[in-house]
C-alpha angles and dihedrals in degrees: 000000000000134000130258099230094185095067106045118130128199094273091055090051092050091051096045095135093059091045091056091049091054095046103037108013093242130136129218118226092340094141127073116233091257091050092048092049089049090057089050091054095046092050091051093240095148105071116195100264093048094043092052091059096041107040097072088061100038097117090057093043091054091048091050091052091050091052093049091051090052085073092064108227097332097095106012136008132175127208119205134181139171128043142251094273098051099025131257135252132199143181127191125210123192134180114254099168136010092282101005129098137188120218115207152145097054103186132170134179092223092293111125093176090060091043091053090048095056093043095052094040089053092056092041091051091054090057094045096047092055090202101104134090099174146009131205139190137184125211140164112250092222090058098096101202100055092034090059099044100033097028091061099043097099088067090059100036100038132239090268093066107022143041140180119197132176120228139172123248118213134178109221117198106249098211096046111112126209132172120247119236114255092215089064116074112211120195130178114241121272131170091266088064098056097095093049093046091051094048092049093046091050092051093048102036106010137253092282090061090051092051097044093048089048092229090157093057115024113012094170096042093237093157098050091041089060087056093051094046086062089074097037096266136104141222114191140154124206119192135198126185130206126218135182119229109306097339118142097209122070117242093196147005140192123207115197113200121198126190145137106316114252100009078129115035093223090050094245087150088068099040126141109222111207116199122188127179107254092224094058112125111251090238091061097051100083091053095048094044092048094048096046096047091046087057093046094054086082091068091055100047090114096034114138096219127073091228133056113228106232124190112199143149130250092268090071100041099097094046092050090050088053090055090054097259116154117223108230107175149316119270134194116213112209121194130178125175125226091252088063093043095103089052089049090053090051091048092053094044092051091048094052094043089059092044093051091045091054092046091051092047090050092049091051094047091048092052092052092054097048 
């Protein structure tokens, strides 16, 4: 059973959770935080490198998730399917901007039917709710399953509504000090800088990034921060821009996100996005990187971790290493806009249909040879 998205009235949108239960057999926010984290552990979701960084803060992480779930489905909701006998599956979705959400932590106890259910229900829910303008996810390119399904989504959705870009993830020692370069002029963001910031971000990350991050509407995330404050948390974004001499256009920017620690197990909610103009001379990169990151340290003065999570591109890799940053892993950043949501749904459905058909064929062939 699926849903007819063209004929949904207001009552249907308000009862989107029950509709997903009827159509896909999924439940919304049915598990407690302890039960959900138990599923993550059973499914092996916390691989050693990730667990080592997360576990020292697990009590705080659990408390942050509990607070987020107090807001119903306005900040975080979790879709689950399956059962103890056949194995469960889950996906979590949290609010990153006013009308933007991040889908994450897709786990399955070897139950592709349940995994398919939560994936399709998540996309269907976004269409039913009518509250979303964009969705994002982050995945490691060497992780074959998400790389296959999400890495290929632009072909199905189209470049006008989706993008997948590869970045590098570094851990920058928070207490390390370094001097800015006097030849680089760093200014904190103000309304007069919005046009220049959007132009730089579009050049470096693309227009879909600009739209999904709502850089044209709420650079400092004031609206969504008010929602988070309702449960005693915060969601902010501080921005600094770099200029050369008397130039009017920024040559770089850093965007420091702050949010409840561990809402994403790789700390994406607290990432520091480093944007550098692609035409910048290689010789200028170290000075610009050092100056921008020195400014951004103010946003992490009360950060719980010893390292700042920095997302950057290859152009900044050498300069980051020179500042003592540790390269942790590559990440792919997937974005799809709401106007492409129906195509995303079809893409996921087609992917899982092929996967399930291959699984069924393999099971039949295996039974014939036993």
